[in-house]
C-alpha positions as CSV (number, residue, x, y, z in Angstrom):
1,M,0.0,0.0,0.0
2,N,1.2,3.5,-0.9
3,N,-0.7,6.3,0.8
4,P,-3.9,4.4,1.7
5,R,-7.1,6.4,2.0
6,G,-10.9,5.9,2.0
7,V,-11.7,2.5,3.6
8,T,-15.1,0.9,3.2
9,L,-16.8,-2.5,3.8
10,D,-19.2,-4.2,1.5
11,E,-22.2,-6.3,2.6
12,K,-19.9,-9.5,2.8
13,F,-17.4,-7.6,5.0
14,N,-14.8,-7.3,2.3
15,L,-12.5,-4.4,2.9
16,W,-12.0,-2.0,0.1
17,V,-9.0,0.5,0.4
18,V,-8.2,3.4,-1.9
19,N,-4.5,3.1,-2.6
20,K,-3.9,6.7,-3.7
21,G,-0.2,6.5,-4.2
22,N,-0.6,3.5,-6.6
23,N,-3.8,4.9,-8.2
24,S,-5.8,1.8,-7.4
25,L,-8.5,0.3,-5.3
26,V,-7.6,-2.8,-3.3
27,Q,-10.0,-5.5,-2.0
28,F,-9.3,-7.7,1.0
29,A,-11.4,-10.7,2.2
30,P,-12.9,-10.6,5.7
31,D,-9.9,-12.7,7.0
32,G,-7.5,-9.9,5.6
33,T,-6.2,-11.8,2.6
34,F,-5.6,-9.9,-0.6
35,V,-8.3,-10.4,-3.3
36,R,-7.6,-8.0,-6.1
37,E,-6.4,-4.6,-7.1
38,V,-8.3,-2.6,-9.7
39,G,-8.0,0.8,-11.4
40,K,-4.3,0.8,-12.1
41,G,-3.8,2.8,-15.2
42,Y,-7.3,4.1,-15.0
43,L,-7.6,6.0,-11.7
44,T,-5.6,9.2,-11.1
45,S,-5.2,10.2,-7.5
46,P,-8.3,8.4,-6.1
47,S,-9.5,9.9,-2.8
48,D,-12.3,7.9,-1.2
49,S,-14.7,5.0,-1.6
50,V,-18.2,4.0,-0.6
51,V,-20.3,0.9,-1.2
52,E,-23.8,1.3,-2.6
53,F,-25.5,-1.4,-0.5
54,S,-28.5,-1.7,-2.9
55,T,-26.3,-2.8,-5.7
56,D,-23.0,-3.7,-3.8
57,N,-21.1,-1.6,-6.2
58,V,-18.0,0.3,-5.0
59,C,-17.9,4.0,-5.9
60,V,-14.5,5.7,-6.0
61,G,-13.8,9.4,-6.2
62,D,-11.2,9.8,-9.0
63,T,-9.9,13.3,-8.1
64,L,-7.7,14.4,-10.9
65,N,-10.0,12.9,-13.6
66,K,-12.9,14.8,-11.9
67,R,-15.3,11.8,-11.9
68,V,-16.8,9.0,-9.8
69,V,-16.0,5.4,-11.0
70,F,-18.4,2.6,-10.1
71,Y,-17.0,-0.9,-9.9
72,N,-19.0,-4.1,-9.9
73,K,-18.3,-6.4,-7.0
74,D,-16.1,-8.5,-9.3
75,G,-13.8,-5.5,-9.8
76,S,-14.9,-4.6,-13.4
77,I,-15.9,-1.1,-14.2
78,K,-19.7,-0.5,-14.3
79,K,-19.8,3.2,-15.2
80,N,-18.3,6.6,-14.7
81,S,-20.1,9.8,-13.8
């Protein structure tokens, strides 16, 4: 992790951490094991994250790109706004 920010839990207690220094979002399982890293090469200076519990999507503030990126629970990009 390089300058971690914005930590959130999804409904299955997976931990999602914004890894600002590596321009990514990192997912850990409830037992703390690494699951995946998404957004490298796509996010620029991400700032915070939140989970939409109705859809279980993870929303990330992508600061320098001036947008919010929505990820599906499998780590794929759902949409930008």
